[in-house]
Kinemage of the C-alpha trace (Angstrom):
@kinemage 1
@onewidth
@group {chain A} dominant
@subgroup {mainchain}
@vectorlist {calphas} color= white
{ca met a 1} P 101.965 77.394 86.415
{ca asn a 2} L 98.677 78.726 87.707
{ca arg a 3} L 97.441 81.295 85.191
{ca lys a 4} L 97.357 84.452 87.232
{ca thr a 5} L 99.358 87.584 87.840
{ca leu a 6} L 102.402 87.021 89.996
{ca val a 7} L 102.831 89.883 92.445
{ca leu a 8} L 106.439 89.873 93.540
{ca pro a 9} L 107.315 91.288 96.971
{ca ala a 10} L 110.171 93.680 97.528
{ca val a 11} L 111.923 91.111 99.728
{ca ile a 12} L 113.449 88.953 97.044
{ca gly a 13} L 113.930 85.953 99.301
{ca leu a 14} L 110.184 85.423 99.265
{ca leu a 15} L 110.355 84.651 95.559
{ca ala a 16} L 111.741 81.133 95.948
{ca pro a 17} L 108.356 79.337 95.905
{ca val a 18} L 107.294 81.329 92.845
{ca leu a 19} L 110.460 80.395 90.989
{ca ala a 20} L 110.099 76.759 91.875
{ca ala a 21} L 106.588 76.770 90.442
{ca cys a 22} L 107.902 78.323 87.238
{ca gly a 23} L 110.683 75.828 86.795
{ca gly a 24} L 113.342 78.117 88.260
{ca ser a 25} L 115.669 80.608 86.628
{ca asp a 26} L 118.473 78.055 86.588
{ca ser a 27} L 116.809 76.015 83.869
{ca gly a 28} L 118.594 77.947 81.129
{ca ser a 29} L 117.874 77.412 77.481
{ca gly a 30} L 120.856 75.227 76.676
{ca asp a 31} L 120.310 75.726 72.947
{ca ser a 32} L 120.806 78.465 70.391
{ca asp a 33} L 117.124 79.362 70.070
{ca ala a 34} L 117.096 83.097 70.803
{ca ile a 35} L 114.709 84.426 73.413
{ca val a 36} L 113.009 87.427 71.808
{ca val a 37} L 112.156 90.434 73.973
{ca gly a 38} L 109.869 93.223 72.777
{ca thr a 39} L 110.172 96.873 73.726
{ca thr a 40} L 108.646 100.141 72.561
{ca asp a 41} L 111.871 102.004 73.320
{ca arg a 42} L 113.138 103.716 70.182
{ca phe a 43} L 116.861 104.084 69.530
{ca thr a 44} L 117.741 106.760 66.966
{ca ala a 45} L 121.053 108.233 65.871
{ca ser a 46} L 120.506 111.863 64.901
{ca lys a 47} L 122.324 115.148 64.545
{ca asp a 48} L 121.399 116.051 68.118
{ca ala a 49} L 122.250 112.574 69.456
{ca pro a 50} L 124.740 110.907 67.104
{ca ala a 51} L 126.118 108.507 69.730
{ca pro a 52} L 123.084 107.043 71.550
{ca leu a 53} L 124.927 103.985 72.911
{ca asp a 54} L 128.182 105.538 74.057
{ca pro a 55} L 128.323 105.054 77.855
{ca ala a 56} L 129.686 108.584 78.184
{ca tyr a 57} L 126.464 109.906 76.624
{ca ala a 58} L 123.595 107.430 77.150
{ca tyr a 59} L 121.280 108.393 79.989
{ca asp a 60} L 117.850 106.815 79.710
{ca val a 61} L 116.478 103.476 80.787
{ca gly a 62} L 116.228 102.097 77.243
{ca thr a 63} L 119.843 102.656 76.249
{ca trp a 64} L 121.106 101.636 79.679
{ca asn a 65} L 119.254 98.351 79.316
{ca ile a 66} L 121.340 97.687 76.209
{ca leu a 67} L 124.593 98.803 77.806
{ca arg a 68} L 124.174 96.709 80.941
{ca gln a 69} L 124.175 93.520 78.874
{ca thr a 70} L 127.432 94.361 77.102
{ca val a 71} L 129.551 96.840 79.071
{ca gln a 72} L 130.897 95.628 82.405
{ca thr a 73} L 131.153 97.799 85.508
{ca leu a 74} L 133.261 97.384 88.635
{ca met a 75} L 130.151 96.961 90.759
{ca thr a 76} L 126.605 95.805 90.051
{ca gln a 77} L 123.288 95.846 91.825
{ca pro a 78} L 122.570 92.376 93.205
{ca arg a 79} L 119.945 89.979 91.977
{ca gly a 80} L 117.500 91.133 94.622
{ca glu a 81} L 117.683 94.257 96.748
{ca gly a 82} L 120.669 95.416 98.735
{ca glu a 83} L 124.078 97.036 98.490
{ca pro a 84} L 126.061 96.801 95.223
{ca val a 85} L 128.353 93.792 94.836
{ca pro a 86} L 131.584 93.375 92.835
{ca glu a 87} L 131.179 92.591 89.123
{ca ala a 88} L 134.343 93.225 87.066
{ca ala a 89} L 135.999 93.751 90.426
{ca glu a 90} L 137.044 90.946 92.706
{ca arg a 91} L 136.594 93.265 95.651
{ca cys a 92} L 135.941 96.963 96.323
{ca gly a 93} L 135.588 99.097 99.409
{ca phe a 94} L 136.312 102.338 101.201
{ca thr a 95} L 139.765 102.293 102.724
{ca asp a 96} L 139.326 105.282 105.059
{ca thr a 97} L 136.854 106.266 107.739
{ca gly a 98} L 135.717 109.368 105.840
{ca asn a 99} L 134.359 107.614 102.719
{ca glu a 100} L 136.753 109.563 100.494
{ca arg a 101} L 139.102 106.818 99.253
{ca tyr a 102} L 137.637 103.856 97.390
{ca ala a 103} L 139.769 100.988 96.085
{ca cys a 104} L 138.949 98.111 93.725
{ca thr a 105} L 140.843 95.027 92.623
{ca leu a 106} L 139.899 93.635 89.214
{ca arg a 107} L 139.160 89.974 88.666
{ca asp a 108} L 142.122 88.108 87.257
{ca gly a 109} L 141.981 87.287 83.535
{ca leu a 110} L 139.225 89.702 82.450
{ca lys a 111} L 138.970 90.149 78.683
{ca phe a 112} L 137.142 92.415 76.296
{ca ala a 113} L 135.105 90.642 73.624
{ca ser a 114} L 137.984 91.428 71.241
{ca gly a 115} L 140.257 89.225 73.348
{ca asp a 116} L 142.300 92.112 74.761
{ca ala a 117} L 142.973 92.036 78.496
{ca val a 118} L 141.007 94.386 80.759
{ca thr a 119} L 143.373 96.354 82.980
{ca ala a 120} L 143.183 98.964 85.695
{ca ala a 121} L 144.419 101.484 83.135
{ca asp a 122} L 141.293 100.764 81.037
{ca val a 123} L 139.074 101.504 84.038
{ca lys a 124} L 140.799 104.815 84.622
{ca tyr a 125} L 140.697 105.677 80.919
{ca ser a 126} L 136.987 104.935 80.616
{ca ile a 127} L 135.852 106.922 83.633
{ca asp a 128} L 138.204 109.838 82.984
{ca arg a 129} L 136.935 109.912 79.400
{ca ala a 130} L 133.303 110.293 80.482
{ca arg a 131} L 134.259 113.007 82.963
{ca ala a 132} L 136.218 114.917 80.333
{ca leu a 133} L 133.651 114.642 77.529
{ca lys a 134} L 130.878 116.096 79.701
{ca ala a 135} L 128.162 115.024 77.277
{ca asp a 136} L 125.078 117.211 77.278
{ca ser a 137} L 122.943 114.332 78.570
{ca gly a 138} L 124.402 115.181 81.986
{ca val a 139} L 125.279 111.565 82.799
{ca phe a 140} L 128.840 112.552 83.719
{ca ala a 141} L 127.454 114.262 86.824
{ca leu a 142} L 127.172 110.807 88.421
{ca leu a 143} L 130.975 110.894 88.596
{ca ser a 144} L 131.166 114.440 89.993
{ca thr a 145} L 132.554 113.471 93.401
{ca ile a 146} L 135.686 111.916 91.856
{ca asp a 147} L 138.815 114.025 92.269
{ca thr a 148} L 141.493 111.753 90.798
{ca ile a 149} L 141.911 108.105 89.824
{ca glu a 150} L 145.161 106.212 90.259
{ca thr a 151} L 146.210 102.710 89.301
{ca gln a 152} L 148.634 100.316 90.939
{ca gly a 153} L 149.760 97.523 88.668
{ca glu a 154} L 147.392 95.815 86.249
{ca arg a 155} L 144.515 95.211 88.654
{ca glu a 156} L 144.338 97.929 91.325
{ca val a 157} L 142.214 101.080 90.900
{ca ile a 158} L 141.956 103.757 93.577
{ca phe a 159} L 139.392 106.571 93.506
{ca his a 160} L 140.157 109.711 95.484
{ca leu a 161} L 136.934 111.635 96.104
{ca lys a 162} L 136.491 115.380 96.540
{ca thr a 163} L 134.021 114.840 99.359
{ca ala a 164} L 132.592 111.895 101.230
{ca asp a 165} L 130.134 109.941 99.107
{ca ala a 166} L 128.477 106.898 100.635
{ca thr a 167} L 126.582 106.366 97.364
{ca phe a 168} L 129.773 105.963 95.323
{ca pro a 169} L 129.595 102.133 95.083
{ca tyr a 170} L 126.170 102.537 93.470
{ca lys a 171} L 127.577 105.006 90.952
{ca leu a 172} L 130.255 102.527 89.938
{ca ser a 173} L 127.428 100.133 89.019
{ca thr a 174} L 126.001 102.503 86.386
{ca pro a 175} L 126.900 102.346 82.665
{ca val a 176} L 128.669 105.723 82.679
{ca ala a 177} L 131.326 103.947 84.770
{ca gly a 178} L 131.477 101.082 82.265
{ca ile a 179} L 134.885 99.683 81.317
{ca leu a 180} L 135.738 100.377 77.678
{ca asp a 181} L 138.502 99.321 75.296
{ca pro a 182} L 140.513 102.457 74.395
{ca asp a 183} L 140.970 101.033 70.881
{ca asp a 184} L 137.195 101.289 70.343
{ca tyr a 185} L 136.382 104.487 72.235
{ca pro a 186} L 138.450 107.576 71.336
{ca lys a 187} L 139.420 109.857 74.171
{ca gly a 188} L 138.239 113.158 72.763
{ca lys a 189} L 134.954 112.264 71.067
{ca leu a 190} L 131.892 110.080 71.388
{ca arg a 191} L 131.574 106.816 69.469
{ca asp a 192} L 128.914 107.609 66.899
{ca gly a 193} L 126.235 105.216 65.723
{ca phe a 194} L 125.269 101.909 67.297
{ca asp a 195} L 128.612 100.142 67.639
{ca leu a 196} L 129.067 98.844 71.166
{ca ser a 197} L 131.648 96.587 72.781
{ca gly a 198} L 132.826 95.603 76.226
{ca ser a 199} L 133.501 92.681 78.553
{ca gly a 200} L 129.961 92.047 79.793
{ca pro a 201} L 127.764 88.926 79.674
{ca tyr a 202} L 126.880 89.383 75.985
{ca ile a 203} L 128.417 90.357 72.667
{ca phe a 204} L 126.222 92.905 70.915
{ca lys a 205} L 125.232 93.086 67.255
{ca pro a 206} L 122.976 95.928 66.065
{ca val a 207} L 120.449 95.709 63.241
{ca val a 208} L 119.912 99.247 61.965
{ca glu a 209} L 117.422 100.695 59.473
{ca asn a 210} L 117.227 104.401 58.595
{ca asn a 211} L 119.435 105.402 61.545
{ca glu a 212} L 117.228 103.463 63.966
{ca leu a 213} L 118.213 100.406 65.956
{ca val a 214} L 115.371 98.012 65.188
{ca arg a 215} L 116.899 94.860 66.663
{ca ala a 216} L 119.620 94.303 69.251
{ca glu a 217} L 121.146 90.825 69.135
{ca phe a 218} L 122.894 89.625 72.290
{ca thr a 219} L 125.028 86.479 72.093
{ca lys a 220} L 126.532 84.917 75.205
{ca asn a 221} L 130.122 86.091 75.690
{ca pro a 222} L 132.285 82.951 76.132
{ca asp a 223} L 135.043 84.980 77.830
{ca tyr a 224} L 132.794 86.733 80.341
{ca gln a 225} L 133.892 86.657 83.963
{ca gly a 226} L 131.689 88.314 86.521
{ca ser a 227} L 129.080 87.877 89.203
{ca val a 228} L 126.058 86.884 87.089
{ca lys a 229} L 125.125 83.519 85.644
{ca val a 230} L 124.014 83.669 82.009
{ca asn a 231} L 121.061 81.303 81.558
{ca asn a 232} L 120.719 81.511 77.783
{ca asp a 233} L 122.839 81.530 74.641
{ca lys a 234} L 121.145 84.381 72.813
{ca val a 235} L 118.555 87.100 73.376
{ca asp a 236} L 117.181 89.401 70.689
{ca met a 237} L 115.558 92.705 71.651
{ca val a 238} L 113.113 94.003 69.051
{ca ser a 239} L 111.884 97.604 68.987
{ca phe a 240} L 108.193 98.077 68.130
{ca lys a 241} L 106.546 101.263 66.949
{ca asp a 242} L 103.755 100.990 69.511
{ca thr a 243} L 102.330 98.931 72.338
{ca asp a 244} L 99.573 97.322 70.278
{ca ser a 245} L 101.958 95.867 67.703
{ca met a 246} L 104.211 94.575 70.499
{ca gly a 247} L 101.272 92.918 72.241
{ca glu a 248} L 100.101 91.335 69.002
{ca ala a 249} L 103.591 89.889 68.462
{ca leu a 250} L 103.502 88.317 71.928
{ca asn a 251} L 100.066 86.836 71.321
{ca lys a 252} L 101.228 85.310 68.030
{ca gly a 253} L 104.403 83.933 69.574
{ca asp a 254} L 106.688 86.146 67.455
{ca ile a 255} L 108.266 87.406 70.672
{ca asp a 256} L 108.646 85.630 74.010
{ca leu a 257} L 108.453 88.532 76.435
{ca met a 258} L 107.494 92.192 76.613
{ca thr a 259} L 108.013 94.836 79.231
{ca arg a 260} L 108.540 98.517 78.356
{ca thr a 261} L 106.052 99.852 77.738
{ca met a 262} L 102.742 98.069 78.144
{ca ser a 263} L 99.508 100.034 78.176
{ca pro a 264} L 97.225 100.098 81.233
{ca gln a 265} L 94.619 98.269 79.144
{ca gln a 266} L 97.041 95.466 78.281
{ca ile a 267} L 98.041 95.062 81.912
{ca arg a 268} L 94.410 94.902 83.059
{ca lys a 269} L 93.599 92.307 80.410
{ca leu a 270} L 96.613 90.166 81.251
{ca ser a 271} L 95.848 90.486 84.969
{ca ala a 272} L 92.508 88.838 84.320
{ca gly a 273} L 94.395 85.698 83.285
{ca thr a 274} L 92.270 84.991 80.189
{ca asp a 275} L 95.268 83.861 78.117
{ca ser a 276} L 96.638 80.597 79.485
{ca ala a 277} L 99.807 80.839 77.378
{ca ile a 278} L 100.969 84.198 78.796
{ca asp a 279} L 101.937 85.044 82.357
{ca leu a 280} L 102.000 88.575 83.771
{ca val a 281} L 104.565 89.306 86.465
{ca glu a 282} L 104.022 92.379 88.632
{ca met a 283} L 106.861 93.661 90.785
{ca pro a 284} L 107.699 96.735 92.864
{ca gly a 285} L 109.211 99.587 90.909
{ca leu a 286} L 110.708 102.998 91.496
{ca glu a 287} L 109.598 104.689 88.278
{ca ile a 288} L 108.268 108.203 88.828
{ca arg a 289} L 106.621 110.817 86.611
{ca tyr a 290} L 106.818 114.551 87.112
{ca leu a 291} L 106.518 117.949 85.482
{ca gly a 292} L 109.698 119.927 84.949
{ca phe a 293} L 109.861 123.711 84.726
{ca asn a 294} L 112.218 126.049 82.940
{ca thr a 295} L 112.290 128.434 85.862
{ca asp a 296} L 113.724 131.205 83.661
{ca ala a 297} L 110.776 131.072 81.231
{ca pro a 298} L 108.476 134.123 81.587
{ca thr a 299} L 105.315 132.017 81.935
{ca val a 300} L 106.529 130.095 84.999
{ca lys a 301} L 109.339 132.268 86.333
{ca ala a 302} L 107.104 133.486 89.141
{ca lys a 303} L 107.246 130.894 91.887
{ca ala a 304} L 103.568 131.525 92.641
{ca val a 305} L 102.579 130.093 89.236
{ca arg a 306} L 104.393 126.843 89.941
{ca gln a 307} L 103.003 126.724 93.469
{ca ala a 308} L 99.475 127.294 92.166
{ca met a 309} L 99.871 124.376 89.783
{ca ala a 310} L 101.025 122.219 92.701
{ca gln a 311} L 97.954 123.365 94.628
{ca val a 312} L 95.506 122.552 91.804
{ca val a 313} L 96.772 119.220 90.455
{ca asn a 314} L 94.768 116.296 91.806
{ca arg a 315} L 97.128 113.331 91.751
{ca ser a 316} L 94.593 110.825 93.027
{ca ala a 317} L 92.126 111.660 90.260
{ca leu a 318} L 94.918 111.596 87.674
{ca val a 319} L 96.094 108.152 88.706
{ca ser a 320} L 92.555 106.789 88.985
{ca lys a 321} L 91.516 107.968 85.515
{ca val a 322} L 94.674 106.925 83.680
{ca tyr a 323} L 96.541 104.174 85.513
{ca gly a 324} L 94.237 102.705 88.138
{ca ser a 325} L 95.978 100.288 90.492
{ca gln a 326} L 99.157 100.361 88.389
{ca ala a 327} L 100.371 103.597 90.009
{ca glu a 328} L 99.936 105.695 93.127
{ca pro a 329} L 100.107 109.436 93.846
{ca leu a 330} L 103.557 110.824 94.635
{ca tyr a 331} L 104.171 113.829 96.872
{ca ser a 332} L 107.951 114.014 96.582
{ca met a 333} L 110.556 113.246 93.966
{ca val a 334} L 111.651 110.424 96.290
{ca pro a 335} L 109.296 107.407 96.034
{ca ala a 336} L 107.459 106.320 99.148
{ca ser a 337} L 109.353 103.031 99.436
{ca val a 338} L 112.831 104.620 99.462
{ca thr a 339} L 114.601 105.449 102.733
{ca gly a 340} L 114.521 109.210 103.249
{ca his a 341} L 111.147 109.794 101.557
{ca ser a 342} L 109.000 112.639 102.885
{ca asn a 343} L 105.498 113.666 101.717
{ca ser a 344} L 106.691 117.255 101.387
{ca phe a 345} L 104.231 118.382 98.713
{ca phe a 346} L 101.245 117.037 100.630
{ca asn a 347} L 102.556 118.566 103.848
{ca lys a 348} L 102.738 121.976 102.168
{ca tyr a 349} L 99.669 121.970 99.915
{ca gly a 350} L 97.308 119.373 101.360
{ca glu a 351} L 94.303 118.476 99.254
{ca pro a 352} L 93.806 120.244 95.895
{ca ser a 353} L 92.269 123.683 96.376
{ca val a 354} L 91.396 126.287 93.734
{ca thr a 355} L 90.805 128.844 96.489
{ca lys a 356} L 94.325 128.460 97.874
{ca ala a 357} L 95.813 128.506 94.370
{ca arg a 358} L 93.963 131.727 93.526
{ca ala a 359} L 95.244 133.325 96.716
{ca leu a 360} L 98.842 132.429 95.796
{ca leu a 361} L 98.489 134.059 92.361
{ca thr a 362} L 96.656 137.114 93.696
{ca gln a 363} L 99.276 137.743 96.369
{ca ala a 364} L 101.998 137.610 93.702
{ca asp a 365} L 100.055 139.927 91.336
{ca val a 366} L 99.893 137.267 88.633
{ca thr a 367} L 97.244 137.925 85.990
{ca thr a 368} L 94.912 135.014 85.339
{ca pro a 369} L 94.310 132.888 83.431
{ca val a 370} L 97.979 131.953 83.074
{ca lys a 371} L 98.582 130.687 79.530
{ca leu a 372} L 100.788 127.591 79.306
{ca thr a 373} L 101.656 124.742 76.977
{ca leu a 374} L 102.441 121.405 78.616
{ca gln a 375} L 104.889 119.445 76.464
{ca tyr a 376} L 105.024 115.643 76.519
{ca thr a 377} L 106.740 112.906 74.554
{ca thr a 378} L 104.544 110.668 72.429
{ca asp a 379} L 106.695 107.543 72.243
{ca his a 380} L 108.898 107.131 75.306
{ca tyr a 381} L 106.740 106.533 78.369
{ca gly a 382} L 103.902 104.536 76.907
{ca pro a 383} L 100.576 105.167 75.173
{ca ala a 384} L 98.838 106.464 78.308
{ca thr a 385} L 100.979 109.609 78.383
{ca lys a 386} L 98.637 111.522 76.081
{ca lys a 387} L 95.632 110.757 78.265
{ca glu a 388} L 97.634 111.725 81.349
{ca phe a 389} L 98.318 115.160 79.897
{ca glu a 390} L 94.732 115.579 78.800
{ca val a 391} L 93.672 115.007 82.397
{ca leu a 392} L 96.307 117.464 83.684
{ca arg a 393} L 95.154 120.057 81.144
{ca asp a 394} L 91.524 119.648 82.145
{ca gln a 395} L 92.326 119.893 85.864
{ca leu a 396} L 94.264 123.128 85.404
{ca asn a 397} L 91.759 124.681 83.002
{ca ser a 398} L 88.753 123.807 85.143
{ca ser a 399} L 90.238 125.909 87.934
{ca gly a 400} L 89.750 129.039 85.823
{ca leu a 401} L 93.279 130.095 86.795
{ca phe a 402} L 95.055 128.570 83.809
{ca gln a 403} L 94.583 128.385 80.060
{ca val a 404} L 96.535 125.275 79.112
{ca asp a 405} L 97.275 123.577 75.820
{ca ile a 406} L 99.193 120.313 75.440
{ca lys a 407} L 101.614 119.258 72.715
{ca gly a 408} L 103.157 115.850 72.046
{ca thr a 409} L 106.519 115.309 70.343
{ca pro a 410} L 108.572 112.180 69.565
{ca trp a 411} L 111.391 111.532 72.038
{ca asp a 412} L 114.250 112.087 69.585
{ca thr a 413} L 112.968 115.652 69.115
{ca phe a 414} L 111.498 116.186 72.577
{ca arg a 415} L 114.590 115.434 74.638
{ca pro a 416} L 117.045 117.701 72.752
{ca ala a 417} L 114.504 120.536 72.825
{ca glu a 418} L 113.969 120.108 76.563
{ca lys a 419} L 117.710 120.154 77.249
{ca lys a 420} L 118.049 123.364 75.216
{ca gly a 421} L 115.429 125.058 77.386
{ca glu a 422} L 112.849 125.341 74.602
{ca tyr a 423} L 109.962 124.125 76.791
{ca asp a 424} L 108.471 126.060 79.705
{ca val a 425} L 106.686 123.057 81.235
{ca tyr a 426} L 107.323 119.465 80.226
{ca gly a 427} L 106.546 115.954 81.360
{ca met a 428} L 109.352 113.568 82.219
{ca gly a 429} L 109.841 110.194 83.849
{ca trp a 430} L 112.688 108.907 85.965
{ca phe a 431} L 113.961 105.403 86.388
{ca pro a 432} L 116.627 105.590 89.078
{ca asp a 433} L 120.288 104.984 88.355
{ca phe a 434} L 120.365 103.269 91.739
{ca pro a 435} L 117.818 102.834 94.559
{ca asp a 436} L 118.867 105.630 96.915
{ca ala a 437} L 117.105 108.908 97.714
{ca asp a 438} L 120.154 110.839 96.505
{ca asn a 439} L 119.457 109.645 92.971
{ca phe a 440} L 115.952 111.121 92.990
{ca leu a 441} L 117.252 114.534 94.090
{ca ala a 442} L 120.808 115.320 92.968
{ca pro a 443} L 120.246 114.608 89.239
{ca phe a 444} L 117.609 117.366 89.164
{ca leu a 445} L 118.990 119.847 91.687
{ca asp a 446} L 122.784 119.698 91.582
{ca ala a 447} L 125.093 121.459 89.138
{ca asp a 448} L 125.110 119.866 85.668
{ca asn a 449} L 121.654 118.409 86.345
{ca thr a 450} L 120.166 116.078 83.764
{ca leu a 451} L 117.336 118.475 82.875
{ca gly a 452} L 119.597 121.414 82.142
{ca ser a 453} L 117.395 123.286 84.608
{ca pro a 454} L 118.434 126.839 85.530
{ca tyr a 455} L 117.061 126.336 89.043
{ca ala a 456} L 119.801 126.517 91.653
{ca asn a 457} L 119.485 126.504 95.423
{ca ser a 458} L 122.821 127.105 97.146
{ca arg a 459} L 121.810 125.418 100.398
{ca ile a 460} L 120.804 122.238 98.559
{ca arg a 461} L 123.951 122.148 96.436
{ca asn a 462} L 126.562 123.323 98.910
{ca asp a 463} L 125.276 121.913 102.179
{ca leu a 464} L 122.443 119.405 102.083
{ca ile a 465} L 123.528 117.114 99.242
{ca pro a 466} L 127.101 116.818 100.589
{ca glu a 467} L 125.761 116.297 104.119
{ca ser a 468} L 123.487 113.473 103.017
{ca arg a 469} L 126.313 111.740 101.141
{ca arg a 470} L 128.524 111.683 104.207
{ca glu a 471} L 126.144 109.298 105.939
{ca ala a 472} L 126.774 105.626 105.182
{ca asp a 473} L 123.636 104.862 107.219
{ca arg a 474} L 120.944 106.242 104.940
{ca leu a 475} L 118.485 106.543 107.828
{ca thr a 476} L 120.900 109.000 109.407
{ca ala a 477} L 120.869 110.989 106.160
{ca ser a 478} L 117.081 111.425 106.353
{ca ser a 479} L 117.238 114.831 108.030
{ca ser a 480} L 119.226 116.396 105.176
{ca leu a 481} L 117.132 114.572 102.584
{ca thr a 482} L 113.886 115.823 104.153
{ca asp a 483} L 115.169 119.403 104.123
{ca ile a 484} L 115.903 119.079 100.395
{ca gln a 485} L 112.411 117.756 99.701
{ca asp a 486} L 110.811 120.558 101.720
{ca ile a 487} L 112.733 123.208 99.764
{ca val a 488} L 111.653 121.603 96.481
{ca ala a 489} L 108.014 121.642 97.611
{ca gly a 490} L 108.317 125.348 98.335
{ca asp a 491} L 110.130 126.381 95.145
{ca val a 492} L 108.576 123.797 92.774
{ca pro a 493} L 111.314 123.493 90.133
{ca val a 494} L 109.747 120.077 89.530
{ca leu a 495} L 106.280 118.769 90.367
{ca pro a 496} L 106.060 115.041 91.224
{ca leu a 497} L 102.906 113.271 90.020
{ca trp a 498} L 102.986 109.501 90.545
{ca gln a 499} L 105.094 106.412 91.050
{ca gly a 500} L 104.393 103.182 89.236
{ca lys a 501} L 104.734 99.442 89.389
{ca gln a 502} L 106.556 97.475 86.717
{ca tyr a 503} L 105.446 94.479 84.710
{ca ile a 504} L 106.700 91.712 82.473
{ca ala a 505} L 104.454 89.618 80.236
{ca ala a 506} L 105.988 86.397 78.924
{ca arg a 507} L 105.098 83.184 77.131
{ca asp a 508} L 104.715 80.469 79.747
{ca asp a 509} L 107.838 78.547 78.709
{ca ile a 510} L 110.107 81.471 79.608
{ca thr a 511} L 111.781 81.122 83.002
{ca gly a 512} L 113.578 83.634 85.198
{ca thr a 513} L 111.065 86.425 84.683
{ca ala a 514} L 110.905 87.093 88.430
{ca tyr a 515} L 114.457 88.431 88.299
{ca ala a 516} L 114.452 89.952 84.805
{ca leu a 517} L 113.860 93.455 86.217
{ca asn a 518} L 115.278 94.885 89.413
{ca ser a 519} L 113.733 97.769 91.374
{ca ser a 520} L 115.627 100.311 89.253
{ca ser a 521} L 114.030 98.851 86.099
{ca thr a 522} L 117.340 97.357 85.010
{ca leu a 523} L 116.681 94.644 82.439
{ca gln a 524} L 118.704 91.539 83.331
{ca leu a 525} L 118.469 89.419 80.202
{ca trp a 526} L 120.879 86.839 81.581
{ca glu a 527} L 118.189 85.667 83.998
{ca leu a 528} L 115.926 84.443 81.200
{ca gly a 529} L 115.775 80.839 80.095
{ca arg a 530} L 113.515 78.603 78.067
{ca gly a 531} L 111.832 75.802 79.976
{ca val a 532} L 108.731 73.709 79.497
{ca ser a 533} L 105.281 75.284 79.309
{ca gly a 534} L 102.474 73.951 81.385
């Protein structure tokens, strides 16, 4: 392969020549030599999060990337872009004109890794369990439009929805809708620790040290039946303490591939193509970063304070100083490439202006400088996060309107504290559950939102979100979606900052890297194979 960065277009059909040059993703390993994948995601079982891998609790990209290999769902996002396709199901679809009744037929002969048959009753049990547990991660909210679930025989499952929901097939492709064995997952409590089982492409074995998952071993499930082809016999995912140690392991050949989370410096170096044994693959992504606000906190309860921050923050300068060409400014919670996107924050605030920000605070009788602490996580979104918050701090302080400090905290402490409302202003990222504008809005604005935010807008919750979900044609939903984004720009319960690309770096004998991540940052380990370098 020519030693250069592969930039993969959003239209997946254009990838065929690239794959041919790489040897193709169909040239699976054919032997038991595990492909080793590095990540800086940390997986910890703690008092606040004792069940990190239970599908009824897990709600971050790292844990979902473990679950998707092991726990099967009725639907799945296809290899490229497009509508969800059946996975554990043989077929699924709405059976009424109002998008309120959704029926699935399971594949015949599905089995859990234990050998037990997968039945319609297991599907109902699993989804009802997640809805009933209502874990504080908020992941159950993805199932909020379900009213009741019924089964007919061993293979038929029918979902009766409270309201029309054109995004429901996408939701059935997420791990919270994963099919579980009732013998392994009790009805009334979460499954603590790192035990995980299902009917997916792989059988999972955890390697745990000091309540941390340090290695996830995935072995091809011989009984798997589904829509994906598994191109390898075994993949090991190894968790590294930082980006530098992960990169060193790739250089030495101790791992075969790395993705989350590479530093901007690593990506720039690999883009230069100086290492002939490693290929960097760049692909479109829908990752976003934003500031969240506890709108009940005294420091930011006044809407004018949040608006002034939106007026001062210079996204272009932030991206340029920290991420360069690896990201771009974002003026809505909905990324620019997603149907329904509107540049609502730019439309309202325009270019950064201290004068306009001062006027907002003066009109609201807010005393300046406003003292704030911006909280960020030190080990979840990559090593550039600290620099990002240093730049944000300096931008706000240089206005003279704010007196800002920053504080970094490890994710296993940061996330529980954020959910409890202990932070006034905090930095978060979002990797979509599915590539639809609804999933960049409802999880932050609807009841039971993932942030635990006290912000509530009745028009958004009662009218606009339901209206947008009634439209199977997502272009038709754009009017409601734009109204939501405009309200968010005015009230600023969240402040979008940037959207980023995604990357994989792999030894040159690893095939299938072009498909190893989809646009929602779902890691598809089954695509990887071991070919011939050269």
